[in-house]
N, C-alpha and C positions, 0 to 999 in steps of 0.2 A: 646210676645214670651213664648213658653211651651215646655217642654219637657215630653215625655209620661215618666211614673213612672220608667218603666224597665231602661230607660235611665237617672235618675236623678243620681247625685253623682257620675258621671263620668268624670267631667269636660268639656262638651259639651257645658254647659250654659257659663261657664266662658270663654270658647274660642269665643264663639258667641258675648258674651259682650264685649270682647276684639276687635274683628273685629269692630263691631258697633261703639264703643267708639273711635277706630282709625280712622273711617270714619267720627265721627263727629270732630275730631282734624283737620284732613286735610281741612274740612270746615269751620273751624275757628268757630263752635259752643261751646261755653262754658257751656250753661246751658241746662239740659235735663229734660225732665219730662214722668212719665209713670203712666198710669191708669191703677189699677188692683181691681179686685172684693174683698171684706173684705174675703171671704169665703176661698179665694184661699191662702192656707198656704204657697206656694212656694214665695208669697211676702217678706219673708224674705229673700229670695235671694238678695233682692234689696237692703233691709236694710243693709245687711252684707257688701255689695258694698258702702256703704257710702249714699244711698239715705234716703232723709228726708221725712216723712210724712209732708205734709203741707196743706191738705184740706181732709174733709170727705164729700161727698155728697149721697143723695140718688136717685137712677135712678130706672125707671121700666123697667124689660127685660122680656118679655112673660108674661106679666100681673103680676110679682112679684116684690117686693119692694126688692132692694138690696142695700147695702152699696159700693159706689165706692171708692177707696182710691186714693189721687194722691201723688205721690212722685216725689221730685226734686232733681237733681245731680245738685250743683251750681259750680262744677269746675271739667271739663271732665279729666283735668290732674291729679286729686286727685284719679278719679275713675281708670285712667290707672296705677298708682303707686300701687293701692291696688290689680287690678287685677294681676299685676306682681309679688305680693310677695308671 
């Protein structure tokens, strides 16, 4: 998930996350993870909504070594509560 800079801070990501987690809830999915490059500063968006960093691994992309961060949400309901506040 990524919003262009000119659309960031307008609530679009929050709305998207709400719909996504609502879908997970309907499917009875309780635990969700996301992989994001360390260089991507928008990873703090996930942290704001309760994602916990559980692993960092190095990957190669286009011949360049990059750090990939793996975040986990353990409780879809808690994320929904945070989104709706």
